[in-house]
Structure formats: structure tokens, C-alpha cells
N, C-alpha and C positions, 0 to 999 in steps of 0.2 A: 504494499500500500504506499502511496506517496504521502509524505507529510510536508507541510509548508510552514515556513516561519510566520508567526503571527496567526496561526490557525489555518484551516483549510480554505483555499480561495474558492469563490463560487465557480461551479462548473455546470454547464448545461449541455444538453445534447438533444438532437432531433433526428428523426429518420425520415428520409424521403425515398421514393422509388422512382427509377427511371422508367418512363413509359415505353411501350414497345415501338419499334420502328414502323411508322405508318406508310412507308414507301412500298411495302409489299401489298399484295391484294388482301382485302379484309379477311378472306377465308384462310389466308396463310399466316396471319399474325399470330405469333405465339406469345401469349401473355405470361412472361416470366420476369418478374420484377427484380431489379438490382438495387439493393439497399444502399443509400448514401447516408452515412451517419456524420453529422457535424458536431464536434465537441468544441465548446468554447471555454477557454481558461483565461484568467487574468495574466497579463504579461508581467510576470515576476518570477524570480528564481525560487528554488526550494531551499536555498541557503542564502545567507546575507551577501555572499560574494558573487552571486549570479543575478542576472536581470531577466531571464527568460527560462522557459522549460527546455531542458536539454534534449538533444537528438535521441539519447537513450530513453529518456522518459516518454518522449513522443512515440517511439517505437513500441514501448510497453503499452501505452494507451491504445495504439492501433491494434496490437495483437489481442489485448483484452476485449476491446469492443467487438472485434471480428469474431472472437470466440463466443461472446454472448449471442451474437446474431446467429451463429451456427447452432448453439445449444437451444436457443429459445425459438427461433423462426426457421431452423433448418436451412439457413442460407450458407452455401459453400464459402469458405474463406476467400477463394479467388473471385467471387462475385460481389464482395462487400467493399465499398469504397469508404474510407474514413478521412474526413477533413478536420484538421485541427486549426482553429482560429484563436490567436492570442489577442486579447483585447487589453488596451492600456487601462491600468487601474483607474485612472481619472474618468474613463468612459463606462464604468460599471457601477451600478447602484444596487443596494441590498437593503431591505427593510425600510425603504423610504429615504435612505441616506446614501451619499457617496460611500463606496466600500471602505475607504480609509476611515471615515468618520464612524461607520457602523462597527468596524473592528475595534476602534478605540473605545466606543461606548460599551461594546460587549465585554472587552477586557476589564474595563472599570467595574461593570456590574458583577462579573465573575469574581474579581478581587474583593469587592464588598461582601459578596455572599460567602466567600471563603473566610473572611475575617469574622463574619457573624456566626459562622458555624463553629469557630474555635473558642 
């Protein structure tokens, strides 16, 4: 599992399917969907010395998502496309706040709860 400095960044994903090629005669169209999975992550590193997700981490995301599509939807690995989009932290909001603000508020709340529990 990937861990991220300051908590887990927001990640979203969606699945689209490529429509069949309509250049064939309608009776010859084979409806076989090709999943295209888009994974969005904030553009930040998993350690303080990095500013983006590494190629190795992206490869693990691609392998993991492809495996899920195989196991859940029975889509062969070679037919699944995975697109990783890195979004600047300033362009991502969470909980009605910019992500950096949300994380700060979340950290402060967690710190206060920990102090109250002790």
C-alpha cells in the first residue's frame, strides 16, 4: 500500500469503455468493451524529497487497477487501459476546502482528539 506524507492524498478513478468501431456493417459489430480507467492523484511525492508519484508507483497503480478489472469484470489485462493524471495540489479540493487547508484542519482536529483522549 502507498503511504503519503501528511496523510493519504485524494484519489479518484472512473471507468469508461471504448465503443465498438462503427465503420463495420451493423450486423458485424462486435460489442466488446475496452475499459479505460482514469486514476487521479495529487501531484506530490510520497516522501518529502519528491514532488510527484514515481514511475515505480505508477507501474504498481497500473498493475493493481488492471488486476481489479480482471478479477471483478473479467477484462483481460491486455485490454485494460489505465490513465494516471497528476493534479496540482492547488487544483484539488476536499471537504469544501482546498486540500492543503483540509489536511491542516484534519491534522489539528486529530491532534485535539488525541490530547482529549489522554
